[in-house]
N, C-alpha and C positions, 0 to 999 in steps of 0.2 A: 503493499500500497503505499503511495506517494504521500508525502504532509509537507503541506504547504504552510511557511510563517508569514499569516497575514500581513503583521506590522511591516516584514520587509519586503511586501509586495507591495500594499497600499498606506503604509504607516498607522501610525498610532490612534488615528484618528477615521473611523470608517461611516463617514455621512451622506454620502452623497451615491444617489442613484450611477451617478459615471465611475464611481470608483468600484461599486458592486461590480458592473458591466466589466470594469479593468478587469477583478478579479475572473468573472466569469469563463472570459475569453481563454482565460490560462487554465481553467478547471475542464471546460468543455472536451478539447482534445484528451486530456488525461483521463477523464472518464469514458473514452473511447477504446483506449486500451488497457484501462485496469478496473478491476473490479469495484474497489473502493478509494477512494481518498479523503485524506483527513486534511482538515483545516485548523491550524493552531492560532489560537486568539491571544496568545501570551501576549502582554507587552501593549496590548490595544485597549485603551480610556475609552472610547464611545464607537456605539454602533447605532444603527436606525432601520427603521423600517424602509425607506428608500434602497439604504445597501443592500438590506438582505433581498428585494424584490429585485435589484439589478445583478446581483448576485448569484441568487439561486431560483427563485421562481420561476424563471426562464428553461431551467434544467429539470423542472419535476415532471414534463412529459416522455423526456428521452431517458432521464436515469434514475427509474423508480424501481425496486426489486417486484415482483409479481405479487407478494404483498401490502405493496403500496409505500416502502418503505424507501427514502431519497438514499442513493451510494453516496454519500459524502457525510464521513465521520466528523464532528463540530468537537474539540479539544479547548481546553480553558478559558470556556463563555462565562462570563460571571451569571450570576442569576437574573440581574435586569437584563443582560445582553440577550439570553436563552429565552427569557418572557419574551422579548421582541421577535426575537427570531420565530419562536411557536406562535405566535401570536401572527406573523407574519404569513407565515405557511398554512394555517388556520383560515385566514381570509382568501387566499389564493383558492383552495380547494374548493370556497363555498362559492366563490365566484365562477370557477370552472364549472360545478355543478350549475347554477343556474345559466349560466350560458349555454349549457347540452339542454336547458329545456325547451331553449329557444330555436334548436336546430331539428 
């Protein structure tokens, strides 16, 4: 499993969608060739839902296991950052379900 050090890629403040998209562009090819990728948030002082939207949400359709789990392992998230991540993923799943109703 490949581990990415987020602070080295994005910096200690992960607040914008653009920062997340930068990370997503790095994660995507790794997930194509590896069953799992670890994201290590050691030293990151701030995350936001915008960041997680840019980094993770667009990967959901292509990189989830058969049981619906994302193939990304999150390491060293603070409780606050984990809450933001979980909330962002929950909103994305509800949005996808709502969109599917209208297809």
